[in-house]
N, C-alpha and C positions, 0 to 999 in steps of 0.2 A: 753631310760632312765629308770632305775628301779624305782619302787614305793618308795623304801627306800630313794632315793635322790630327789624325786619329791615333792617339797613343794610349796604351794600357799597360799595367804592370805585367811583367812576365810570369808572375805567380799563377795567373789564370791559365796560361798555356801549359805550364808545368803540371798543374793539378789535373787538367784534362788528359794530358799525355800520360801521366802516371796511371790513370785509369785504363787507358788503351793498352799500355805495356802489360799491366796486370792481367787483363783479359786474354791477351795473346799468349802469355806464359801458361795460363790455365788451359787454353785450347790445345797447346802443344802436348799436354798429357793425355788428351783424348785419342791420340793416335795409337795408343797401346791396345793390343788385343789380348784377351785372357787366354793363356795357353791351355791346351786340352790335357789337364792333369787329372788322373783317375787313381782310385785306391788299388785297382787291379793291375796297374802298370808298375813296372820295376823302376828302381831309382834311375837307372840308365835311360829308360824310355821317357821318364818325366824330365830328365836333364836335357834330352834331345828336344823336347817340346819347348823348353826354356830357350834353347839356342835359336829356335825359329824366330823369336822376337828380339834377338840380339841386335840386328840391324836397326829396328825401331828404337831400341834403347840408346844405341850409339847416336842415332840421328837426333833423338830428344836431347841428349847431353850437349851436343854441338849447338843445336838451335837455342837451348836454354841459355847457354853461355853467351851466344851471339846477341840474343835479345837483352841479356843482363848487361853486357859491356856497352851495348848501344844505348841502353837506358842511362848508364853512368856517363857516357859521352854526351848524351843529350843534356844531362844536368850540368856537366862541366861547361858546355856551350852556353847555356842560358845563364850560368853564373857570370859569364863575361859580357852578357847583353844587359844594358841598363834599362831598356824599355822596348816595347813592341808596338808595331803599327798593323794596319789591316792587311797589308801584303804579307807580312811575316806570319800572320795567322794562317794564310793559305799555303805558304811555304811549309809550315809545320804540319798542316793537314796532309800535304803531299808526302811528307816523311812517314806519317802514321799510316797512310794508305798502304805503302809498301811493307811496313812492319807487320800489318795485319795479314798480309799474304804469305808470310813465312810458313805458317803451319801447312799450307798446301804442298809446296815442293818437299818439305820435310816428310810429309806422309808418303809422297812418291818415293823418296830415297829410302825410307824405312821398309816399304813393301817391295821395291824393285831397285836395290842399291847398285846393281851392275848395269842397268840400262842407261845409255847415254842421255836419253831425254830427261831422266831424273836428275843427273848431275848438271845438265844444261839448264833445266828449269830452276834448280837451286841457285845456280850462278847468276841467272838473269835477275832473280828477286834480290839477291845480295848486292848485285851491281846497282840496281835501282835504289836500294836503301842508301848505299854509299853516295850515289849521285845526288839523291834528294838532300842528304846531309850537307854535301858540298854546296848545293845551291843556297841553303840556309846560311852557311858560313860566308859565302861570297856576297850575298845580299846584305847581311848584317855588318860585315867587316868593311866592305869597300863601297857598296852602292848606297845604302841607307844611313850609314854612320850611326848605327844603333849600339855599337860596342862601347863598353866602358872605356873611357879615355885613359884610365890609369893602367889598362892592360898593356903589357910590353909587346913590342913588335915580334919578339922571339916567340911569345906564346901564340900570337896570331899565325905566324909562319909554321909553327909546329902542328897546329890543328889542320891547316890547309894542306901541309905536306903529307900528313897521314891519310887524309881524305883522298887526295890525288893518287897516292900510292895504292890505296885499297881499290880504287876504281880500275887502275891499270892491271893489278893482280887478278881481279875478278874477270876482266876481259880475257886475260891470258888463260885463266882456268876454264872459261867457256870454250875457248879454242882447243885447249888440251883435252877436253872431254871427248873430242872426236878421235883422239889417239888412245887415251886411257882414262877411265873414270877415277882410278886411283891417284893419278897425277893431279886431276882436278880437285879431288877431296883434300889432297895434301896442301894445295895452294889455298883452299878455303880455310884450312886450319892456320896457315900462316897469316891470313887476313885477320882471323880471330885474335891471334897473338899480337898482331899489330895494334889492335884496339885495347887489348888488355893493359898494355903499357900506358900509364896515365899521361894525359896531355899536360904540358907545361902551363901553369897558370901563375905567371909572375907579373908583378906590377912594375911600372916604370920607375927607375931610380930618380929620386928628386935631388936636384942640385942645391947644395947649401949656399 
C-alpha cells in the first residue's frame, strides 16, 4: 500500500506522542543531584549547598515549560489536522526524536551554565525541535493537504509565523552564545514566551 493512500486517525499519533512527552518530562527530573546536607552543618552551609543545584533547578523549570508548551502546541496542531498518512508518521517521529534529546543539553546547562558549549548545545536542540515542527506544518498545510478545510487561513498563517520566528530567534541565540551566554538564555526565554501565547484556531466564516 502506498503512503499516498494510507490514512489513519491522528489519535494514534497523539497517543504515542503523549507517552514520549511524559517520559521526557520524567527524565528531566533525573538531572537533580542531592545536595550534601548534614546535621553538623550550619543553616548557612546547608543553604550554600542548595545554591549549588540552583542552575540545575532553573534549567529544569525552563525545559519543563518548553516541553509543556511544545506538547500543547503539538495538540493544537493535530487538532487542525483531519487525518494522517505514512509520511506524517515519520515527520512526527522526527519531532519526537529532537524532543527526547532535550534532557541532554539541559543537563549540560545545569552543570555548566556559563560554558558556551552548553548554551550552544541547548540552542541547537531547540532549533531542531522548532524546525521539525515547521516541517510538519508545511507538509500538512501545503504539501499533503491534510489540514481541516474549515480551519481559517489566519490560523494557518499564525502557526507558521510563530514557527519561523522561533527558528530565526534560535539561530540568533546560537550566534549570540559566542558573545554572551546570558544573551542566548534570554533569547531562549523569548522563544518560550512565543509558544506560551496560544495559536489562533479559528474556523472559516461561512457565507449565508
